[in-house]
N, C-alpha and C positions, 0 to 999 in steps of 0.2 A: 504494499499500499504506499503510495507516494504522498508526501506531505507538500502542501502548497507553500511556496516561498512567499514571504511577505513582500509587498511592494517596496521598492527602494524609496527612501525619503528624498524629496527634492531639496537640493542645496545649491548655493551659488556656483560652487565648483562642479556640480553635477551637470549644469547646462553646458559648461565648457567641454566636459567629457562627451556629452551627447553630440556637440558640434564636431568633435574629433571623429565620431563614428559615422558622420555623413559622407556621402560620395564626394570626390574631389570637385565635381561640378557645383554641388550645393555649397561647399565651402568657399568656392570662388565667388558665388553669388552673394554670400554673406559678407565676404571680404570687400566686394564692390560697394555694398551699402555703407560699411564703416569708412571705406576710402572716400565715398561720396560725402559723407558727413564731414570728414576732416577737410577735404578740399573745398567744400562749400563754406565752412567756417573760415578757411584761409582766404577765400575770395571776399568774405564779409570784412575781414581785416583790411583787405585792399580797398574796399569801398569806404571804410572808416578813415583810412589814411588819405584817400582822395578827397573826402569831405573836409579834412583839415587843411589840405594843401591847395585845393582849387579855389579860384576867386568867386565862383558862382554859387556859393552855399546858400545864399538867400533864396535861390530858385530851386531848392531841393524838392519842393512839392511837385513841380513840373517834371523833374527827372524821375521821381518815384512813380508818378502817374504814367509816364511813358513806358517805364519799365514793366509796370503791371499790365498795361494794355498790350505790350508786345509778348511778354513772357506767359501771362495767364492763359490766353487761348492756346498758345503752343503747348503748354503742359496738359491742358484738358483734352486736346485732340490727339495726343500722342499715346499710342499703345505701348506697353512695356514689352519689348522684344529684344533679342540679342542683336538684331541688325541695327537698331537705332540707339544703342547704348551710348555712343559718343555724342549724339545729339542731345540725349537726356542729360549727360554730364554738362554740356555747354549751357543748357537751360538752367540747371542747378547752380552753376557758377554765376550766371547772370542774376538769379534770384538772390544768391548770397551777397553779391556786390551791391545790389539795390537795397537790401535789408541793412547791410553794414552802413551804407551811406545814410539811410533813414535813422538808424540807431544813433549815429553821431549827431545828427541834426536835432534829435529829440532828447537824447540822454544828456549831452553836454550842457544844455541850458538848465536841465533839472539838477545836475551835479552843482552847477554854479550857484543855484538858489537854495541848495541844501535840502532838496526833497528826496531823501534816500529811499523811501518807500516806492515812489514812482520809478526810480532807477532800477530797483530790484524787480519790480513788476515788468518793466520793459525788457530787461535782460532775460527774464523767464519766458516772455512771449517770444523773443527772438530765438532762443534755444529750442523752444517747442516747435516753432515754425520750421526751423532747419530740420529737426528730426522728422516731423510729420511729412513735410514735402519730400525729403530725401527718400524715406522709406516708401512713401506712396508712389513716387515717380519711378523709383528703381525696381520695385518688386510687385506693384499692384496693378489692377485693372483700372480702366478709366473711371468707372463708377466709384471706386474706392478713393481715387484721386480727388474726384468731385466732393466726396464726403469729407475727406481731410481738409480740403480747401474751405468748404462750408463751415466746418467746426471751428477752424481758425478765425474765419471772418466773423462768425457769431461771437466768439470769445473777445475778439478785438473790439467789436461794436459795443458789447456789454461794458468793457473796460472804458471805452470812450465816454459813454453816458455817465458812468460812475465818476470818472475824472471830471467831467463837466459839472456834475452836481457838487463835487468836492471843491471846485473852483468857485462856483456861485455861492455855496453855503459851506465855508470852511469848517470841516469837522474831522476829528481824528477817526471817528467811526467810518466815515466814507473812505478815508485813505486806507484804513485797515481792511475794509471790504474790497477795495480795488487790489490790494496786495493778495488777499486770499483767493480772489477770482483769478489773478494772474498765476498763482501757484496751482490752481485747479485745472488750468488750461491743458497741461500734459495729459491728464486723464481723459479729457474730452477729445483731444486731437488724435491721440494714439489709441 
């Protein structure tokens, strides 16, 4: 009579060992996602540096709007296949650059005026958007990309309204609410 073996407990190191048991092709796909996250973050740093060095930082809204108009439809129309991997990487680098430029234009004034909660919120949003867009564009279908985009936009719009109320009616509760919503965004977007 055979005894049933108890199921293995899930540990952080267990996920790495499971990844090691995958096929080389699956491991390459996972590595592509992490490489995409790192290179997108690097392109965001480039956008941040450009916002510091270029003389047209007053017109950042126009640049961001143009970037979203160009990159948004391209992301939504592109299926995740091996043939268009380089195109998806270019799109993600563009998204990272635009977000980095936007982060400098919004976070730098907040740091100057000492609103640390808003800085943490904005950084949380940017990291979340990097992760959700990179994972969705690199590994998912178009409907999942649309879902991730919608979740990020919903979270950003909620934060915008809360921040506007906090500006009109200065209150510590509203700033704390905006920070909590910013921290909750990863659970919604991913």
